[in-house]
C-alpha atoms as a printed R data frame, in Angstrom:
    type eleno elety resid chain resno       x       y       z
1   ATOM     1    CA   UNK     A     1  14.245   0.801  11.805
2   ATOM     2    CA   UNK     A     2  13.678  -0.184   8.478
3   ATOM     3    CA   UNK     A     3  14.963  -3.757   7.518
4   ATOM     4    CA   UNK     A     4  16.754  -4.559   4.261
5   ATOM     5    CA   UNK     A     5  17.445  -8.155   3.207
6   ATOM     6    CA   UNK     A     6  20.547  -8.546   1.171
7   ATOM     7    CA   UNK     A     7  20.735 -11.918  -0.802
8   ATOM     8    CA   UNK     A     8  24.185 -11.812  -2.354
9   ATOM     9    CA   UNK     A     9  26.589 -14.715  -2.899
10  ATOM    10    CA   UNK     A    10  29.596 -12.582  -3.285
11  ATOM    11    CA   UNK     A    11  30.444 -11.894   0.302
12  ATOM    12    CA   UNK     A    12  32.583  -8.833  -0.177
13  ATOM    13    CA   UNK     A    13  30.096  -7.062  -2.128
14  ATOM    14    CA   UNK     A    14  27.305  -7.947   0.448
15  ATOM    15    CA   UNK     A    15  29.551  -6.594   3.107
16  ATOM    16    CA   UNK     A    16  30.149  -3.208   1.556
17  ATOM    17    CA   UNK     A    17  26.476  -2.854   0.778
18  ATOM    18    CA   UNK     A    18  25.545  -3.649   4.235
19  ATOM    19    CA   UNK     A    19  28.204  -1.120   5.708
20  ATOM    20    CA   UNK     A    20  26.675   1.763   3.511
21  ATOM    21    CA   UNK     A    21  23.153   0.777   4.527
22  ATOM    22    CA   UNK     A    22  24.024   0.462   8.256
23  ATOM    23    CA   UNK     A    23  25.449   3.843   8.172
24  ATOM    24    CA   UNK     A    24  22.130   5.291   7.001
25  ATOM    25    CA   UNK     A    25  20.390   3.530   9.870
26  ATOM    26    CA   UNK     A    26  19.021   0.555   8.181
27  ATOM    27    CA   UNK     A    27  18.862  -2.876   9.865
28  ATOM    28    CA   UNK     A    28  20.557  -5.185   7.478
29  ATOM    29    CA   UNK     A    29  20.142  -8.990   7.251
30  ATOM    30    CA   UNK     A    30  22.372 -10.855   4.867
31  ATOM    31    CA   UNK     A    31  22.021 -14.270   3.221
32  ATOM    32    CA   UNK     A    32  24.402 -15.790   0.689
33  ATOM    33    CA   UNK     A    33  22.348 -18.386  -1.140
34  ATOM    34    CA   UNK     A    34  19.002 -18.709  -2.680
35  ATOM    35    CA   UNK     A    35  17.689 -21.739  -0.554
36  ATOM    36    CA   UNK     A    36  18.056 -19.579   2.618
37  ATOM    37    CA   UNK     A    37  16.601 -16.475   1.143
38  ATOM    38    CA   UNK     A    38  12.882 -17.493   1.334
39  ATOM    39    CA   UNK     A    39  13.113 -18.867   4.808
40  ATOM    40    CA   UNK     A    40  14.840 -15.567   5.966
41  ATOM    41    CA   UNK     A    41  12.312 -13.309   4.168
42  ATOM    42    CA   UNK     A    42   9.251 -15.130   5.794
43  ATOM    43    CA   UNK     A    43  10.846 -14.807   9.121
44  ATOM    44    CA   UNK     A    44  12.281 -11.284   9.196
45  ATOM    45    CA   UNK     A    45   9.678  -9.619   6.888
46  ATOM    46    CA   UNK     A    46  12.055  -6.854   5.507
47  ATOM    47    CA   UNK     A    47  10.925  -3.516   4.213
48  ATOM    48    CA   UNK     A    48  13.018  -4.130   1.073
49  ATOM    49    CA   UNK     A    49  14.988  -6.801  -0.642
50  ATOM    50    CA   UNK     A    50  18.423  -6.479  -2.528
51  ATOM    51    CA   UNK     A    51  18.393  -9.434  -4.718
52  ATOM    52    CA   UNK     A    52  21.226 -10.933  -6.843
53  ATOM    53    CA   UNK     A    53  20.122 -12.842  -9.897
54  ATOM    54    CA   UNK     A    54  22.895 -15.666  -9.866
55  ATOM    55    CA   UNK     A    55  22.625 -17.586  -6.589
56  ATOM    56    CA   UNK     A    56  23.225 -21.070  -5.461
57  ATOM    57    CA   UNK     A    57  20.153 -23.063  -4.671
58  ATOM    58    CA   UNK     A    58  17.444 -20.858  -6.101
59  ATOM    59    CA   UNK     A    59  18.279 -18.113  -8.434
60  ATOM    60    CA   UNK     A    60  17.008 -14.589  -8.243
61  ATOM    61    CA   UNK     A    61  14.080 -15.082 -10.576
62  ATOM    62    CA   UNK     A    62  12.639 -17.938  -8.494
63  ATOM    63    CA   UNK     A    63  12.975 -15.927  -5.304
64  ATOM    64    CA   UNK     A    64  11.437 -12.816  -6.862
65  ATOM    65    CA   UNK     A    65   8.425 -14.937  -7.927
66  ATOM    66    CA   UNK     A    66   8.292 -16.582  -4.441
67  ATOM    67    CA   UNK     A    67   8.239 -12.889  -3.033
68  ATOM    68    CA   UNK     A    68   5.609 -11.405  -5.331
69  ATOM    69    CA   UNK     A    69   3.350 -14.607  -4.610
70  ATOM    70    CA   UNK     A    70   2.842 -13.426  -1.083
71  ATOM    71    CA   UNK     A    71   4.175  -9.965  -0.772
72  ATOM    72    CA   UNK     A    72   4.489  -6.452  -2.262
73  ATOM    73    CA   UNK     A    73   7.633  -5.915  -0.556
74  ATOM    74    CA   UNK     A    74   9.999  -3.702  -2.846
75  ATOM    75    CA   UNK     A    75  12.809  -5.654  -4.556
76  ATOM    76    CA   UNK     A    76  15.944  -4.379  -6.273
77  ATOM    77    CA   UNK     A    77  17.620  -6.739  -8.589
78  ATOM    78    CA   UNK     A    78  21.500  -6.937  -8.415
79  ATOM    79    CA   UNK     A    79  23.232  -8.470 -11.412
80  ATOM    80    CA   UNK     A    80  26.430  -8.482 -13.565
81  ATOM    81    CA   UNK     A    81  24.347  -8.834 -16.674
82  ATOM    82    CA   UNK     A    82  23.680  -5.515 -18.501
83  ATOM    83    CA   UNK     A    83  21.291  -6.973 -21.400
84  ATOM    84    CA   UNK     A    84  18.090  -5.249 -21.863
85  ATOM    85    CA   UNK     A    85  16.159  -8.306 -21.980
86  ATOM    86    CA   UNK     A    86  17.456  -9.375 -18.602
87  ATOM    87    CA   UNK     A    87  16.292  -6.217 -16.969
88  ATOM    88    CA   UNK     A    88  12.891  -6.611 -18.619
89  ATOM    89    CA   UNK     A    89  12.746 -10.075 -17.193
90  ATOM    90    CA   UNK     A    90  13.146  -8.705 -13.792
91  ATOM    91    CA   UNK     A    91  10.648  -5.846 -14.178
92  ATOM    92    CA   UNK     A    92   7.977  -8.224 -15.735
93  ATOM    93    CA   UNK     A    93   8.395 -10.594 -12.882
94  ATOM    94    CA   UNK     A    94   7.663  -7.570 -10.395
95  ATOM    95    CA   UNK     A    95  11.062  -6.174  -9.581
96  ATOM    96    CA   UNK     A    96  10.981  -2.352  -8.395
97  ATOM    97    CA   UNK     A    97  14.309  -1.428  -9.633
98  ATOM    98    CA   UNK     A    98  17.438  -2.934 -11.192
99  ATOM    99    CA   UNK     A    99  21.060  -2.289 -10.822
100 ATOM   100    CA   UNK     A   100  23.904  -3.553 -12.818
101 ATOM   101    CA   UNK     A   101  27.440  -4.416 -11.234
102 ATOM   102    CA   UNK     A   102  29.839  -2.856 -10.552
103 ATOM   103    CA   UNK     A   103  28.071   0.019  -8.420
104 ATOM   104    CA   UNK     A   104  29.268   1.951  -5.607
105 ATOM   105    CA   UNK     A   105  27.637   1.632  -2.287
106 ATOM   106    CA   UNK     A   106  26.329   5.280  -2.344
107 ATOM   107    CA   UNK     A   107  24.294   4.529  -5.447
108 ATOM   108    CA   UNK     A   108  22.763   1.597  -3.698
109 ATOM   109    CA   UNK     A   109  21.693   3.670  -0.793
110 ATOM   110    CA   UNK     A   110  20.187   6.216  -3.282
111 ATOM   111    CA   UNK     A   111  18.281   3.588  -5.056
112 ATOM   112    CA   UNK     A   112  17.089   2.030  -1.679
113 ATOM   113    CA   UNK     A   113  15.921   5.325  -0.506
114 ATOM   114    CA   UNK     A   114  14.135   6.181  -3.725
115 ATOM   115    CA   UNK     A   115  12.413   2.866  -4.016
116 ATOM   116    CA   UNK     A   116  11.188   2.893  -0.500
117 ATOM   117    CA   UNK     A   117  10.001   6.424  -0.817
118 ATOM   118    CA   UNK     A   118   7.942   5.643  -3.832
119 ATOM   119    CA   UNK     A   119   6.570   2.398  -2.308
120 ATOM   120    CA   UNK     A   120   5.582   4.474   0.909
121 ATOM   121    CA   UNK     A   121   3.725   7.125  -1.405
122 ATOM   122    CA   UNK     A   122   1.909   4.369  -3.046
123 ATOM   123    CA   UNK     A   123   0.832   2.668  -0.001
124 ATOM   124    CA   UNK     A   124  -0.379   5.973   1.491
125 ATOM   125    CA   UNK     A   125  -2.500   6.610  -1.597
126 ATOM   126    CA   UNK     A   126  -3.979   3.190  -1.097
127 ATOM   127    CA   UNK     A   127  -5.527   3.962   2.379
128 ATOM   128    CA   UNK     A   128  -5.960   7.676   2.113
129 ATOM   129    CA   UNK     A   129  -8.343   9.228  -0.421
130 ATOM   130    CA   UNK     A   130  -8.689  12.803  -1.088
131 ATOM   131    CA   UNK     A   131 -12.084  14.056  -2.486
132 ATOM   132    CA   UNK     A   132 -11.319  17.833  -3.073
133 ATOM   133    CA   UNK     A   133 -10.984  19.411   0.295
134 ATOM   134    CA   UNK     A   134 -12.415  16.112   1.997
135 ATOM   135    CA   UNK     A   135  -9.680  13.650   3.148
136 ATOM   136    CA   UNK     A   136 -10.568  10.102   4.382
137 ATOM   137    CA   UNK     A   137  -7.894   7.977   5.856
138 ATOM   138    CA   UNK     A   138  -9.135   4.338   5.741
139 ATOM   139    CA   UNK     A   139  -6.429   3.025   7.974
140 ATOM   140    CA   UNK     A   140  -6.670   5.227  10.877
141 ATOM   141    CA   UNK     A   141 -10.415   6.035  10.267
142 ATOM   142    CA   UNK     A   142 -10.007   9.644  10.354
143 ATOM   143    CA   UNK     A   143 -11.863  12.077   8.395
144 ATOM   144    CA   UNK     A   144 -10.847  15.711   7.601
145 ATOM   145    CA   UNK     A   145 -12.655  18.545   5.950
146 ATOM   146    CA   UNK     A   146 -10.626  21.666   4.915
147 ATOM   147    CA   UNK     A   147  -7.800  20.268   7.135
148 ATOM   148    CA   UNK     A   148 -10.125  20.067  10.233
149 ATOM   149    CA   UNK     A   149 -11.015  16.692  11.798
150 ATOM   150    CA   UNK     A   150 -14.563  15.831  11.460
151 ATOM   151    CA   UNK     A   151 -16.064  14.059  14.400
152 ATOM   152    CA   UNK     A   152 -18.459  11.165  13.739
153 ATOM   153    CA   UNK     A   153 -20.143   8.371  15.849
154 ATOM   154    CA   UNK     A   154 -18.652   5.014  15.135
155 ATOM   155    CA   UNK     A   155 -21.810   3.824  13.244
156 ATOM   156    CA   UNK     A   156 -21.970   7.219  11.118
157 ATOM   157    CA   UNK     A   157 -18.246   6.673  10.424
158 ATOM   158    CA   UNK     A   158 -18.732   2.989   9.380
159 ATOM   159    CA   UNK     A   159 -21.399   4.167   6.852
160 ATOM   160    CA   UNK     A   160 -19.428   7.020   5.455
161 ATOM   161    CA   UNK     A   161 -16.328   4.737   5.084
162 ATOM   162    CA   UNK     A   162 -18.325   2.002   3.227
163 ATOM   163    CA   UNK     A   163 -19.674   4.486   0.798
164 ATOM   164    CA   UNK     A   164 -16.592   6.585   0.276
165 ATOM   165    CA   UNK     A   165 -14.523   3.439  -0.330
166 ATOM   166    CA   UNK     A   166 -16.792   2.730  -3.386
167 ATOM   167    CA   UNK     A   167 -17.398   6.107  -4.931
168 ATOM   168    CA   UNK     A   168 -20.276   6.546  -7.437
169 ATOM   169    CA   UNK     A   169 -21.603   3.173  -6.461
170 ATOM   170    CA   UNK     A   170 -25.193   3.076  -5.035
171 ATOM   171    CA   UNK     A   171 -25.954   1.087  -1.859
172 ATOM   172    CA   UNK     A   172 -29.453   0.110  -0.888
173 ATOM   173    CA   UNK     A   173 -30.645   0.621   2.669
174 ATOM   174    CA   UNK     A   174 -30.900  -3.060   3.114
175 ATOM   175    CA   UNK     A   175 -27.307  -3.514   2.060
176 ATOM   176    CA   UNK     A   176 -25.945  -0.765   4.348
177 ATOM   177    CA   UNK     A   177 -28.141  -2.224   7.349
178 ATOM   178    CA   UNK     A   178 -26.627  -5.803   6.675
179 ATOM   179    CA   UNK     A   179 -23.183  -4.518   6.442
180 ATOM   180    CA   UNK     A   180 -23.022  -1.964   9.346
181 ATOM   181    CA   UNK     A   181 -25.744  -2.924  11.639
182 ATOM   182    CA   UNK     A   182 -25.486  -6.596  11.095
183 ATOM   183    CA   UNK     A   183 -27.792  -9.301   9.570
184 ATOM   184    CA   UNK     A   184 -29.561  -9.592  13.053
185 ATOM   185    CA   UNK     A   185 -30.842  -5.973  13.064
186 ATOM   186    CA   UNK     A   186 -34.630  -5.980  12.970
187 ATOM   187    CA   UNK     A   187 -35.284  -2.233  13.276
188 ATOM   188    CA   UNK     A   188 -36.398   0.029  10.362
189 ATOM   189    CA   UNK     A   189 -34.271   1.157   7.535
190 ATOM   190    CA   UNK     A   190 -35.072   4.551   8.658
191 ATOM   191    CA   UNK     A   191 -32.184   4.178  10.859
192 ATOM   192    CA   UNK     A   192 -29.884   4.591   7.484
193 ATOM   193    CA   UNK     A   193 -31.713   7.794   6.748
194 ATOM   194    CA   UNK     A   194 -30.925   9.179   9.969
195 ATOM   195    CA   UNK     A   195 -27.246   8.335   9.795
196 ATOM   196    CA   UNK     A   196 -26.886   9.910   6.407
197 ATOM   197    CA   UNK     A   197 -28.726  12.951   7.556
198 ATOM   198    CA   UNK     A   198 -26.088  13.277  10.377
199 ATOM   199    CA   UNK     A   199 -23.183  12.669   8.036
200 ATOM   200    CA   UNK     A   200 -24.475  15.352   5.502
201 ATOM   201    CA   UNK     A   201 -24.692  17.824   8.514
202 ATOM   202    CA   UNK     A   202 -21.076  16.921   9.584
203 ATOM   203    CA   UNK     A   203 -19.941  17.465   5.924
204 ATOM   204    CA   UNK     A   204 -22.336  20.606   5.345
205 ATOM   205    CA   UNK     A   205 -19.139  22.704   4.186
206 ATOM   206    CA   UNK     A   206 -18.001  20.109   1.616
207 ATOM   207    CA   UNK     A   207 -18.791  21.803  -1.715
208 ATOM   208    CA   UNK     A   208 -21.103  19.924  -3.886
209 ATOM   209    CA   UNK     A   209 -18.825  20.632  -6.874
210 ATOM   210    CA   UNK     A   210 -16.391  18.244  -5.192
211 ATOM   211    CA   UNK     A   211 -19.036  15.563  -4.170
212 ATOM   212    CA   UNK     A   212 -21.887  14.717  -2.005
213 ATOM   213    CA   UNK     A   213 -23.953  11.789  -0.710
214 ATOM   214    CA   UNK     A   214 -26.819  11.428  -2.872
215 ATOM   215    CA   UNK     A   215 -30.177   9.918  -2.450
216 ATOM   216    CA   UNK     A   216 -31.138   7.650  -5.417
217 ATOM   217    CA   UNK     A   217 -34.818   7.350  -5.772
218 ATOM   218    CA   UNK     A   218 -36.080   4.039  -4.860
219 ATOM   219    CA   UNK     A   219 -32.553   2.668  -4.696
220 ATOM   220    CA   UNK     A   220 -30.602   4.037  -1.846
221 ATOM   221    CA   UNK     A   221 -27.445   6.066  -1.470
222 ATOM   222    CA   UNK     A   222 -24.317   6.992  -3.414
223 ATOM   223    CA   UNK     A   223 -21.139   8.756  -2.443
224 ATOM   224    CA   UNK     A   224 -20.929  10.828  -5.700
225 ATOM   225    CA   UNK     A   225 -17.569  12.476  -6.582
226 ATOM   226    CA   UNK     A   226 -16.555  13.968  -9.871
227 ATOM   227    CA   UNK     A   227 -13.078  12.613  -9.835
228 ATOM   228    CA   UNK     A   228 -12.294   9.233  -8.102
């Protein structure tokens, strides 16, 4: 269940927002002052924060700065102010959205859903990369080519991940050995060539128009793609 932290000193408003969110199956934690907000944020690690600007203890700007110093957790600012410069202040400090009071509960739910959806898409793009028909999930360590899973040995997968995470960058055999095999490896750098040969075999149906693992003469290997 996704957790939403509401930081709002007007108890009636906080209760209404909480009721609407709970109806949509969100777990809601509510605090009514700024001093408590940072401690609760660290403890519960919410998926999103609804943050009022005017709070006793610490104001919303201070709390937003605190959150951004340690987290990418989405934050929607709540305020009675409608001036453009106030909205810009929040956005410049890292707020993800801004709502001006008065608002209805359904609008809050819609904004929360939209911000979490955008955040989820951004986070997915960070750990999933698509190179034409080749898809690599750097979090689950899964590789797909034309929708079919590519089966690789752990070492072959580690080499592919390192190369693919740094497209168009050249890696020497020595660097690959130190990173994947370890500094204590005392075998031949021929091991790298054999791994790359197996990876190429596994990706033989990957069109060169989309990318390829290139041998850079006297330098090493490069995961070459035309569009990062």
